[in-house]
ZARO-401988 format. One record per residue: residue in three letters; y, z, x of N, C-alpha, C, O in turn. Coordinates in Angstrom, 3 decimals. Atoms other than C-alpha are relative to their C-alpha. Layout:
<pts>
  type       n.Y       n.Z       n.X      ca.Y      ca.Z      ca.X       c.Y       c.Z       c.X       o.Y       o.Z       o.X
   ALA         Y         Z         X         Y         Z         X         Y         Z         X         Y         Z         X
...
</pts>
This chain:
<pts>
  type       n.Y       n.Z       n.X      ca.Y      ca.Z      ca.X       c.Y       c.Z       c.X       o.Y       o.Z       o.X
   MET     0.507     0.712    -1.176   119.051    99.366    99.652     0.212    -1.505    -0.181    -0.104    -2.056    -1.235
   THR    -0.206     1.444     0.084   120.001    95.758   100.414    -1.324    -0.730     0.175    -2.311    -0.156     0.635
   LEU     1.208     0.796    -0.208   117.465    92.958   100.422    -0.353    -0.049     1.478    -1.528     0.024     1.836
   GLN     0.280     0.072    -1.439   117.845    92.711   104.210    -0.688     1.266     0.496    -1.578     1.200     1.343
   GLU     0.635    -1.264    -0.388   116.928    96.383   104.576    -1.443     0.058    -0.492    -2.325     0.541     0.218
   GLU     1.360     0.031     0.533   113.887    95.921   102.344    -0.888    -0.932     0.821    -2.034    -0.604     1.129
   LEU     0.761     0.968    -0.798   112.783    92.856   104.310    -0.327     0.565     1.378    -1.439     0.403     1.880
   GLN     0.215    -0.573    -1.326   113.232    94.664   107.623    -1.080     1.068    -0.034    -1.909     1.141     0.873
   ALA     1.026    -1.039     0.129   111.126    97.600   106.423    -1.383    -0.622    -0.128    -2.351    -0.122     0.445
   MET     1.291     0.666     0.149   108.359    95.212   105.388    -0.420    -0.669     1.306    -1.600    -0.657     1.655
   ARG     0.320     0.618    -1.298   108.579    93.341   108.720    -0.578     1.028     0.956    -1.544     0.752     1.667
   GLU     0.467    -1.048    -0.914   108.127    96.606   110.605    -1.425     0.430    -0.336    -2.212     0.727     0.563
   LYS     1.362    -0.364     0.406   105.011    97.432   108.595    -1.009    -1.071     0.395    -2.171    -0.775     0.674
   ALA     0.923     1.119    -0.236   103.545    93.982   109.246    -0.015    -0.478     1.447    -0.688    -1.458     1.768
   SER    -0.220     0.532    -1.348   104.485    93.655   112.918    -1.090     0.361     1.003    -0.794     0.740     2.136
   SER     1.109    -0.226    -0.934   101.047    94.128   114.446    -1.230    -0.728    -0.511    -1.312    -1.096    -1.683
   GLY     1.260     0.621     0.400    97.607    92.577   114.431     0.000    -1.509     0.138     1.039    -2.130     0.361
   ASP     0.176     1.441    -0.177    96.246    89.049   114.610     0.763    -0.806    -1.045     1.316    -1.862    -0.735
   PHE    -0.671     0.719     1.082    97.711    88.018   111.246     1.475    -0.207     0.327     2.020    -1.293     0.132
   PHE    -1.410     0.083    -0.374   101.228    88.777   112.444     0.197    -0.992     1.140     1.155    -1.766     1.125
   GLN    -0.131     0.901    -1.139   100.665    86.896   115.705    -0.152    -1.462    -0.410     0.531    -2.334     0.126
   ILE     0.157     1.374     0.501    99.467    83.793   113.851     1.311    -0.466    -0.623     1.765    -1.581    -0.367
   HIS    -1.274     0.339     0.631   102.655    83.842   111.781     1.088    -0.240     1.040     1.871    -1.182     0.914
   GLU    -1.016     0.154    -1.037   104.811    84.284   114.870    -0.139    -1.346     0.700     0.860    -2.002     0.995
   THR     0.251     1.294    -0.643   103.192    81.235   116.476     0.458    -1.146    -0.890     1.077    -2.097    -0.413
   VAL    -0.397     1.043     0.952   103.746    79.133   113.344     1.522    -0.095    -0.087     2.074    -1.195    -0.100
   ILE    -1.464    -0.015     0.070   107.405    80.188   113.127     0.601    -0.633     1.244     1.541    -1.422     1.152
   GLU    -0.503     0.559    -1.257   107.973    79.338   116.782    -0.208    -1.505     0.046     0.668    -2.236     0.508
   ASP     0.262     1.442     0.041   106.356    75.919   116.316     0.985    -0.711    -0.920     1.456    -1.803    -0.603
   LEU    -0.970     0.591     0.927   108.623    75.233   113.330     1.358    -0.162     0.670     2.025    -1.183     0.501
   ARG    -1.298     0.054    -0.672   111.679    76.020   115.425     0.015    -1.053     1.106     0.995    -1.780     1.267
   LYS     0.057     0.949    -1.116   110.553    73.944   118.399     0.012    -1.447    -0.471     0.623    -2.307     0.165
   THR     0.112     1.372     0.493   109.777    70.855   116.321     1.189    -0.411    -0.862     1.296    -1.573    -1.256
   ASP    -1.219     0.297     0.765   113.073    71.086   114.398    -0.327    -0.670    -1.331     0.335    -1.628    -1.730
   LYS     0.427     0.609     1.262   111.305    70.309   111.129     0.989     0.227    -1.140     0.849    -0.368    -2.209
   LEU    -0.983    -0.262     1.047   114.264    71.645   109.159     1.278    -0.813     0.189     2.299    -0.531    -0.438
   ALA    -1.192     0.792    -0.312   116.672    69.038   110.520     0.526    -0.779    -1.196     1.707    -1.125    -1.238
   ASN    -0.411     0.819     1.142   116.742    67.157   107.205     0.365     0.811    -1.239     0.536     0.250    -2.321
   VAL    -0.421    -0.831     1.129   117.646    70.103   104.989     1.461    -0.325    -0.327     2.294    -0.351     0.578
   PRO    -1.381     0.349     0.364   120.817    69.180   103.024     1.002     1.054     0.463     0.741     2.256     0.398
   VAL    -1.033    -0.898    -0.512   123.995    70.655   104.464     1.037     0.274    -1.088     1.076    -0.403    -2.116
   ILE    -1.082    -0.318     0.926   126.942    72.242   102.695     0.917    -1.211    -0.130     1.318    -1.809     0.869
   GLY    -0.847     1.159     0.270   129.030    69.522   101.067    -0.762    -1.253    -0.348    -0.171    -2.236    -0.794
   SER     0.817     1.166     0.336   126.130    67.121   100.583    -0.504     0.106    -1.438    -0.473     1.174    -2.050
   VAL     0.499     0.041     1.374   124.662    66.051    97.250    -1.372     0.670    -0.065    -2.250     0.380     0.748
   ALA     1.287    -0.678     0.174   121.827    68.285    96.052    -0.987    -0.939    -0.688    -0.670    -1.487    -1.744
   PRO     1.003     0.828     0.675   118.657    66.320    95.258    -0.297     0.551    -1.398    -0.472     1.759    -1.556
   PRO     0.260    -0.471     1.367   118.040    66.480    91.486    -1.469     0.340    -0.208    -2.326    -0.042     0.589
   PHE     1.398    -0.292     0.338   114.897    67.825    89.875    -0.179     0.031    -1.510     0.774     0.215    -2.268
   ASN     0.418    -0.112     1.399   113.069    67.786    86.560    -1.413     0.570     0.037    -2.383    -0.171     0.189
   LEU     1.255    -0.702    -0.258   110.288    70.385    86.715    -0.380     0.905    -1.171     0.490     1.361    -1.913
   PRO     0.427    -0.919     1.058   108.178    72.470    84.320     0.236     1.459     0.392     0.038     1.856     1.540
   ASP    -0.169    -1.427    -0.249   109.015    76.142    83.965    -1.293     0.744    -0.321    -2.332     0.124    -0.546
   GLU     1.198    -0.820     0.193   106.592    79.023    83.431    -0.600    -0.157    -1.402    -1.742     0.238    -1.641
   GLU     0.514     0.282     1.346   106.253    78.006    79.761    -0.372    -1.472    -0.155    -0.682    -1.935    -1.252
   ASN     0.320     1.433    -0.052   105.596    74.376    80.770     1.038    -0.853    -0.729     0.720    -1.937    -1.218
   HIS    -1.111     0.775     0.542   108.988    73.238    79.427     0.760    -0.629     1.162     1.044     0.041     2.154
   LEU    -0.701     0.678    -1.084   110.776    70.655    81.554     1.436     0.511     0.126     2.137     0.694    -0.869
   VAL    -1.342    -0.493    -0.304   113.966    71.881    83.216     0.674    -1.004     0.927     0.126    -1.369     1.967
   SER    -0.730     1.016    -0.759   116.558    69.421    84.516     1.194     0.625     0.709     1.973     1.353     0.093
   SER    -1.165    -0.496    -0.736   119.062    70.263    87.245     1.282    -0.615    -0.551     2.322     0.043    -0.578
   THR    -1.178     0.662     0.565   121.456    67.734    85.692     0.503     0.755    -1.225     1.706     0.954    -1.391
   PHE    -0.374    -0.761     1.199   121.406    69.668    82.415     0.589     1.359     0.377     1.611     1.764    -0.177
   LEU    -0.477    -1.330    -0.390   121.840    73.057    84.111     1.401    -0.066     0.597     2.213     0.829     0.368
   LEU    -1.307     0.120    -0.647   124.837    71.819    86.116     1.117    -0.293    -0.994     2.292    -0.118    -0.675
   LYS    -1.013     0.194     1.037   126.613    70.890    82.891     0.507     1.342    -0.523     1.586     1.423    -1.109
   LYS    -0.360    -1.331     0.497   126.693    74.613    82.089     0.755     0.823     1.037     1.491     1.744     0.684
   GLY    -0.638    -0.774    -1.052   127.903    75.879    85.467    -0.727    -0.178     1.315    -1.622    -1.018     1.411
   PRO     0.679     0.100    -1.301   126.862    76.376    89.111    -1.491     0.314    -0.134    -1.926     0.986    -1.069
   LEU     1.458    -0.175     0.014   123.157    76.363    89.917    -0.460     0.630     1.308    -0.150     0.134     2.391
   ILE     0.609    -0.655    -1.163   121.351    78.738    92.275    -1.466    -0.401     0.030    -2.187    -0.220    -0.951
   ILE     1.386     0.446    -0.160   118.062    77.348    93.592    -0.641     0.812     1.115    -0.161     0.814     2.249
   SER     0.736    -0.780    -0.997   115.605    79.623    95.379    -1.398    -0.587     0.159    -2.228    -0.478    -0.744
   PHE     1.345     0.486    -0.313   112.605    77.932    96.992    -0.800     1.155     0.594    -0.370     1.788     1.559
   PHE     0.854    -1.059    -0.530   109.788    80.413    97.532    -1.440    -0.485     0.090    -1.806    -1.478    -0.539
   ARG     1.355     0.478    -0.299   106.186    80.144    98.696    -0.970     0.232    -1.149    -1.806    -0.627    -1.430
   GLY     0.899    -0.292     1.110   104.412    81.805    95.772    -0.082     1.488    -0.262     0.406     2.302     0.522
   ASP     0.135    -1.397     0.405   103.574    85.032    93.996    -0.819     0.811     0.998    -0.685     2.033     1.063
   TRP     0.866    -0.662    -0.976   101.046    85.837    96.742     0.765     0.497     1.222     0.230     1.276     2.011
   CYS    -0.803    -0.323    -1.188   103.859    86.214    99.315     0.822     1.263    -0.253     1.690     1.278    -1.126
   ALA    -0.683    -1.284     0.204   105.089    89.810    99.616     1.502    -0.107     0.247     2.290     0.521    -0.459
   PHE    -1.423     0.159    -0.290   108.418    88.756   101.147     0.695    -0.760    -1.126     1.845    -0.474    -1.461
   CYS    -0.547     0.728     1.150   108.955    86.299    98.292     0.244     0.948    -1.164     1.261     0.846    -1.850
   ASN    -0.147    -0.925     1.117   108.421    89.089    95.789     1.183     0.939     0.187     1.857     1.288    -0.782
   LEU    -1.202    -0.795    -0.255   111.063    91.232    97.459     1.244    -0.792    -0.366     2.163    -0.271    -0.998
   GLU    -1.158     0.849     0.293   113.484    88.325    97.205     0.157    -0.225    -1.502     1.262    -0.124    -2.036
   LEU    -0.058     0.263     1.437   112.599    87.534    93.587     0.522     1.214    -0.761     1.297     1.074    -1.708
   ARG    -0.485    -1.221     0.656   113.184    91.151    92.583     1.493     0.214     0.265     2.237     0.631    -0.622
   ALA    -1.420    -0.150    -0.335   116.521    91.224    94.411     0.852    -0.979    -0.804     1.940    -0.630    -1.261
   LEU    -0.725     0.982     0.808   117.604    88.044    92.628     0.066     0.451    -1.457     1.093     0.291    -2.117
   GLN     0.012    -0.505     1.378   116.562    89.561    89.297     1.044     1.107    -0.172     1.744     1.149    -1.184
   ARG    -0.983    -1.089     0.093   118.692    92.640    90.007     1.434    -0.527    -0.040     2.324     0.112    -0.602
   SER    -1.348     0.575    -0.071   121.688    90.364    90.640     0.254    -1.045    -1.077     1.331    -1.639    -1.118
   LEU    -0.104     1.083     0.979   121.075    88.006    87.718     1.240     0.143    -0.886     1.940    -0.839    -1.133
   ALA    -1.163    -0.208     0.870   123.749    89.563    85.489     1.301    -0.345     0.722     2.226    -0.888     0.117
   GLU    -1.193     0.344    -0.785   126.312    89.192    88.292     0.138    -1.512     0.132     1.238    -2.050     0.002
   PHE    -0.043     1.463    -0.088   125.387    85.534    88.769     0.513    -0.597    -1.305     1.327    -1.521    -1.301
   GLN    -0.334     0.558     1.311   125.752    84.914    85.048     1.465     0.211    -0.363     2.004    -0.525    -1.189
   LYS    -1.432    -0.202     0.234   129.302    86.317    85.051     0.812    -1.210     0.442     1.912    -1.446    -0.058
   PHE    -0.675     1.201    -0.488   130.242    83.144    86.918    -0.528    -1.260    -0.690    -0.222    -2.377    -0.272
   GLY     0.562     1.136     0.726   128.364    80.930    84.453    -1.127    -0.684     0.732    -1.498    -1.809     0.397
   ALA     1.031     0.619    -0.840   125.653    80.298    87.028    -1.389     0.160    -0.604    -1.701     1.169    -1.237
   SER     1.425    -0.062     0.328   122.015    79.499    86.309    -0.777     0.243     1.283    -0.347    -0.156     2.366
   LEU     0.877    -0.270    -1.142   119.218    80.667    88.608    -1.395    -0.505    -0.306    -1.947    -0.226    -1.370
   VAL     1.399     0.416     0.124   115.855    79.002    89.114    -0.720     0.302     1.308    -0.148     0.187     2.392
   GLY     0.887    -0.116    -1.153   112.990    79.805    91.452    -0.946    -1.184    -0.013    -1.449    -1.559    -1.072
   ILE     0.882     1.166    -0.088   110.913    76.864    92.680    -1.093     0.266     1.022    -0.812     0.626     2.166
   SER     1.135    -0.129    -0.915   107.432    77.080    94.196    -1.041    -1.040    -0.374    -0.973    -1.618    -1.459
   PRO     1.047     0.981     0.316   104.379    74.810    94.389    -1.138     0.560    -0.836    -2.052    -0.184    -1.193
   GLN     1.120    -0.572     0.738   102.146    77.228    92.492    -0.093    -0.619    -1.398     0.915    -1.021    -1.980
   ALA     0.247     0.585     1.315   100.598    75.955    89.262     0.750     0.772    -1.080     1.063     1.950    -0.914
   VAL    -0.747    -0.607     1.104   102.377    76.650    85.965    -0.654     1.300    -0.464     0.041     2.268    -0.771
   SER     0.696    -1.205     0.468    99.702    79.180    84.980     0.300     1.200     0.896     0.434     2.320     0.404
   TYR    -0.325    -1.092    -0.923   100.435    81.245    88.112     1.455     0.438    -0.178     1.768     1.627    -0.114
   SER    -1.407    -0.341     0.225   104.185    81.041    87.486     0.157     0.827    -1.269     0.959     1.760    -1.319
   HIS    -0.054    -0.746     1.265   103.627    82.267    83.933    -0.448     1.450     0.220     0.210     2.385    -0.236
   MET     0.498    -1.353    -0.265   101.571    85.245    85.112     0.986     0.789     0.845     1.200     1.979     0.612
   MET    -0.946    -0.669    -0.875   104.106    86.034    87.820     1.228     0.458    -0.766     1.661     1.602    -0.628
   ALA    -1.204    -0.335     0.760   107.105    85.930    85.483    -0.256     1.178    -0.931     0.604     2.042    -1.102
   ASP     0.349    -1.084     0.920   105.324    88.221    83.039    -0.225     1.311     0.752     0.280     2.360     0.353
   ARG     0.350    -1.208    -0.757   103.993    90.667    85.629     1.206     0.585     0.730     1.356     1.804     0.807
   ARG    -1.154    -0.453    -0.792   107.212    90.836    87.685     1.252     0.186    -0.853     2.296     0.594    -0.344
   ASN    -1.152    -0.086     0.905   109.515    90.813    84.637     1.161    -0.856     0.507     2.311    -0.417     0.529
   VAL    -1.013     0.955    -0.454   111.370    87.794    85.996     0.633    -0.643    -1.226    -0.069    -1.230    -2.050
   GLN    -0.698     0.473     1.192   114.011    86.783    83.451     0.789    -1.277     0.235     1.606    -1.667    -0.600
   TYR    -0.553     1.337    -0.223   115.117    83.521    85.029    -1.164    -0.974     0.091    -2.319    -0.559     0.191
   GLN     1.063     0.997     0.055   113.187    80.267    85.032    -0.674    -0.180     1.359    -0.015    -0.297     2.392
   VAL     0.813     0.216    -1.193   110.372    79.853    87.551    -0.676    -1.355    -0.153    -1.493    -1.549    -1.052
   LEU     0.432     1.385     0.137   109.602    76.185    88.131    -1.143    -0.329     0.945    -1.230     0.210     2.048
   SER     1.158     0.408    -0.802   106.425    74.553    89.432     0.230    -1.389     0.575     0.359    -2.370    -0.157
   ASP    -0.236     1.249    -0.729   106.940    71.852    92.045    -1.337    -0.522     0.521    -1.666    -0.364     1.697
   SER     1.338     0.487    -0.362   103.508    70.225    92.040     0.083    -1.016     1.130     0.835    -1.988     1.055
   GLY    -0.012     0.898    -1.146   102.818    68.550    95.365     1.217     0.145     0.889     1.385    -0.621     1.838
   ASN    -1.195    -0.267    -0.817   106.093    69.945    96.776     0.934    -1.198     0.101     1.591    -1.389     1.124
   LYS    -0.845     1.202    -0.045   107.936    66.748    95.881     1.484     0.352     0.126     2.217    -0.283     0.885
   ILE    -1.407    -0.389    -0.082   111.260    68.498    95.345     0.273     0.724     1.318     1.303     0.497     1.953
   ALA    -0.155    -0.665    -1.302   110.770    70.751    98.372     0.116    -1.034     1.113     0.899    -0.864     2.049
   ASP    -0.051     1.065    -1.004   110.161    67.588   100.385     1.355    -0.701    -0.027     1.894    -1.047     1.024
   SER    -1.307     0.661     0.098   113.377    66.015    99.066     1.101     0.867     0.600     2.156     0.359     0.981
   TYR    -0.938    -0.920    -0.642   115.174    69.109   100.392    -0.345     0.233     1.478     0.303     1.045     2.140
   GLY     0.375    -0.137    -1.407   113.455    68.784   103.790    -0.698     1.295     0.332    -0.646     1.751     1.474
   LEU     0.570    -1.335    -0.180   111.524    72.025   103.308    -1.517     0.037     0.062    -2.084     1.074     0.407
   MET     1.454    -0.046     0.116   107.875    71.010   102.933    -0.670     0.268     1.348    -0.281    -0.274     2.382
   PHE     0.699    -0.433    -1.210   105.495    72.559   105.438    -1.478     0.147    -0.323    -1.843     0.796    -1.304
   THR     1.447    -0.116     0.186   101.719    72.221   105.752    -0.530     1.126     0.879    -0.376     1.099     2.100
   MET     0.550    -1.122    -0.759   100.022    75.445   106.765    -1.127    -0.470     0.909    -2.019    -1.181     0.446
   PRO     1.133     0.330    -0.867    97.771    75.014   109.814    -1.258     0.725    -0.464    -1.183     1.758    -1.130
   ASN     1.278    -0.566     0.459    94.091    75.758   109.247    -0.154     1.474     0.365    -0.685     2.264    -0.415
   GLU     0.135    -1.396    -0.438    94.268    78.985   111.235     0.725     0.949    -0.957     0.228     2.032    -1.266
   LEU    -0.758    -0.842     0.921    96.925    80.357   108.896    -0.629    -0.002    -1.391    -0.680     1.035    -2.054
   GLN     0.701     0.072     1.286    95.118    79.122   105.777    -1.197     0.952    -0.018    -1.410     1.692    -0.979
   ASN     1.198    -0.845    -0.073    91.952    80.881   106.913     0.358     1.487     0.039    -0.359     2.327    -0.503
   ALA    -0.443    -1.398    -0.050    93.878    84.071   107.653     0.322     0.507    -1.402    -0.004     1.642    -1.748
   TYR    -0.293    -0.397     1.383    95.133    84.131   104.064    -1.271     0.084    -0.833    -1.418     0.980    -1.665
   LYS     1.258    -0.026     0.757    91.686    83.304   102.700    -0.772     1.289     0.255    -1.477     1.786    -0.624
   ALA     0.671    -1.265    -0.318    90.382    86.392   104.480     0.518     1.144    -0.870    -0.162     2.153    -1.058
   PHE    -0.576    -0.986     0.919    92.700    88.349   102.159    -0.203    -0.415    -1.458     0.357     0.199    -2.366
   GLY     0.271     0.460     1.358    91.427    86.433    99.126     1.074    -0.895    -0.572     1.151    -1.068    -1.789
   ILE    -1.102     0.861     0.447    94.437    84.101    98.963    -0.293    -1.436     0.409    -0.233    -1.774     1.591
   ASP     0.295     1.412    -0.250    93.535    80.417    98.655     1.212    -0.814    -0.449     1.376    -1.089    -1.637
   ILE    -1.268     0.662     0.319    96.859    78.560    98.840    -0.222    -1.306    -0.751     0.464    -1.589    -1.733
   ALA     0.259     1.290     0.637    95.421    75.171    97.916    -0.403     0.179    -1.459     0.019    -0.588    -2.323
   GLN     0.435    -0.254     1.376    93.777    76.605    94.814     1.163     0.473    -0.868     1.320     0.016    -2.000
   ILE    -1.153    -0.518     0.746    96.896    78.495    93.717     0.964    -1.126    -0.350     1.562    -1.142    -1.427
   ASN    -0.909     1.127     0.217    98.910    75.296    94.084    -0.650    -1.132    -0.781    -0.018    -2.155    -1.044
   ASN     0.746     1.041     0.720    96.250    73.306    92.211     0.037    -1.320     0.766     0.191    -2.396     0.190
   ASN    -0.036     1.172    -0.875    96.176    70.937    95.174    -1.072     0.195     1.072    -0.751     0.553     2.205
   PRO     1.106    -0.353    -0.896    92.726    71.251    96.797    -0.004    -0.725     1.337    -0.677    -0.292     2.271
   SER     0.035     0.779    -1.236    93.426    68.654    99.473     0.959     0.518     1.060     0.880     0.103     2.216
   SER    -1.012    -0.408    -0.966    96.306    70.482   101.127     0.578     1.365    -0.347     0.669     1.726    -1.520
   ALA    -0.683    -1.286     0.188    97.954    73.885   101.603     1.440    -0.158     0.468     1.808     0.266     1.564
   GLU    -1.406     0.238    -0.314   101.599    72.873   101.534     0.860     1.029    -0.718     0.600     1.377    -1.870
   VAL    -0.948    -0.948     0.589   104.418    75.327   100.909     1.400    -0.376     0.471     1.550    -1.063     1.481
   PRO    -1.355     0.209    -0.510   108.192    75.183   101.171     0.370     1.091     0.995    -0.082     2.229     0.874
   VAL    -0.660    -1.036    -0.784   110.035    76.965   103.920     0.998     0.655    -0.954     1.818    -0.053    -1.541
   PRO    -0.903    -0.634     0.966   111.900    79.572   101.821     1.466    -0.334     0.291     1.904    -0.328     1.441
   ALA    -1.404     0.385    -0.151   115.509    78.565   101.202     0.737     0.252    -1.303     0.136     0.274    -2.378
   THR    -0.844    -0.213     1.175   118.390    79.220    98.832     1.218    -0.905     0.088     1.830    -1.049     1.146
   PHE    -1.170     0.870     0.089   121.121    76.835    97.697     0.825     0.387    -1.221     0.286     0.798    -2.249
   VAL    -0.885    -0.029     1.162   124.137    77.114    95.444     0.578    -1.400    -0.141     1.127    -1.959     0.808
   VAL    -0.509     1.342     0.279   125.090    73.815    93.824     1.134     0.130    -1.005     0.965     0.727    -2.069
   ASN    -1.145    -0.046     0.904   128.530    73.431    92.255    -0.168    -1.037    -1.108    -1.057    -1.885    -1.040
   THR     0.141     0.887     1.155   129.064    71.575    88.986     0.201    -1.470     0.351    -0.186    -2.346    -0.424
   ASP    -0.147     1.392    -0.446   130.009    68.429    90.938    -1.252    -0.517     0.692    -1.283    -1.657     1.156
   GLY     1.259     0.409    -0.614   126.454    68.344    92.314    -0.048     0.183     1.499    -1.035    -0.185     2.136
   LEU    -0.049    -0.194    -1.450   127.512    69.287    95.841    -0.424     1.422     0.369    -0.138     2.379    -0.352
   ILE     0.470    -1.302    -0.478   125.939    72.126    97.809     1.172     0.790     0.576     1.875     0.306     1.464
   SER    -1.094    -0.843    -0.487   128.413    74.970    98.368    -0.498     1.147     0.876     0.285     1.785     1.579
   TYR     0.586    -1.076    -0.810   126.024    77.449   100.007    -1.449    -0.353     0.268    -2.139    -0.905    -0.589
   ARG     1.426     0.167    -0.282   122.694    77.257   101.770    -0.450     1.083     0.968     0.308     1.533     1.827
   PHE     0.649    -0.902    -0.949   120.360    79.641   103.525    -1.400    -0.522     0.233    -2.181    -0.672    -0.707
   VAL     1.356     0.428    -0.354   117.288    78.414   105.363    -0.283     0.476     1.414     0.581     0.405     2.288
   ASP     0.398    -0.501    -1.312   115.389    79.876   108.309    -1.486    -0.264     0.176    -2.273    -0.073    -0.751
   ALA     1.418     0.250    -0.274   112.106    78.922   109.947    -0.836     1.265    -0.168    -2.034     1.190    -0.443
   ASP     0.680    -1.286     0.171   111.217    82.624   109.772    -0.069     0.332    -1.492     0.946     0.658    -2.108
   TYR     0.166    -0.193     1.438   109.789    83.064   106.272     0.333     1.413    -0.464     0.453     1.652    -1.666
   THR    -0.326    -1.374     0.388   110.601    86.794   106.352     1.505     0.199    -0.176     1.944     1.285    -0.554
   LYS    -1.457    -0.102     0.136   114.349    86.068   106.309     0.451    -0.741    -1.256     0.051    -1.880    -1.495
   ARG    -0.430     0.550     1.288   116.060    85.432   102.974     1.495     0.226    -0.209     2.118     1.050     0.459
   ALA    -1.420    -0.137     0.327   119.529    85.038   101.492     0.266     1.346    -0.667    -0.499     1.790    -1.524
   GLU    -0.419    -1.243     0.644   121.291    88.258   100.578     0.756    -0.352    -1.288     1.687    -1.156    -1.245
   PRO    -0.684     0.324     1.258   122.352    88.162    96.896     1.518     0.159     0.055     2.238    -0.588    -0.608
   SER    -1.454    -0.189    -0.090   125.817    89.463    97.816     0.684    -1.227     0.592     1.832    -1.516     0.254
   GLU    -0.560     1.233    -0.554   126.365    86.272    99.849     0.093    -1.082    -1.074     1.053    -1.853    -1.109
   ILE    -0.014     0.963     1.102   125.476    84.178    96.806     1.164     0.312    -0.935     1.884    -0.592    -1.357
   ILE    -1.094    -0.413     0.877   127.917    86.173    94.672     1.345    -0.348     0.625     2.248    -0.819    -0.067
   ALA    -1.250     0.332    -0.691   130.650    85.722    97.288     0.289    -1.494    -0.096     1.440    -1.893    -0.277
   ASN    -0.199     1.444     0.119   130.104    81.958    97.194     0.398    -0.385    -1.419     1.275    -1.227    -1.613
   LEU    -0.357     0.280     1.394   130.219    81.906    93.390     1.448     0.388    -0.274     2.146    -0.307    -1.013
   MET    -1.398    -0.408     0.156   133.516    83.792    93.540     0.931    -1.052     0.580     1.971    -1.361    -0.001
   THR    -0.835     0.994    -0.678   134.901    81.196    95.954     0.112    -1.280    -0.813     1.212    -1.798    -1.009
   ILE    -0.037     1.282     0.710   133.921    78.122    93.957     0.520     0.147    -1.427     0.847    -0.848    -2.074
   SER    -0.513    -0.225     1.354   135.031    79.725    90.685     1.491     0.327    -0.002     2.125     0.379    -1.055
   ALA    -1.415    -0.397    -0.095   138.487    80.668    91.974     0.931    -1.148    -0.389     2.151    -0.988    -0.366
</pts>
């Protein structure tokens, strides 16, 4: 089953009730306000980062790019079911990515302790980085503040976004997105959609790696 098929099956299960309607309203507002207009385009320079991984070791994009292409997956957090589908799909494709000398990192605003638990529980074998305050997500034009109605809807399920992100003053998350950065620092592939249930298919990432490695 492809990631798209898995995502579609989950969408169908979740496509009813007040919670779903709140999400639909938020997605529509994101599209209307064009908040993703500043997301870097293919051919532009990828903003650099230096972030702690799940073991609290700093990871530099500059260093990773010296080894080969870099795949960057921005995700909302371990609490997001759609994110977990994507993370598992990326893990299944990790060996294929590595055949092209590519590194893969996941970036979310969740605290290092949550990233550590997630990597251990989900058996994630690539680095999961913590973007405290969404500074890197913001540099990619992806930062989004959840409206109170959506925050409260998650809290009703026992999910406190601000607490998970160790940022009690705000519930900010990135709009999920995936980028491939070539060794010259330029973006060769991007996937971003205001609809958080839509994600990049790993086969598209592999196809891009084949192209830039040819």
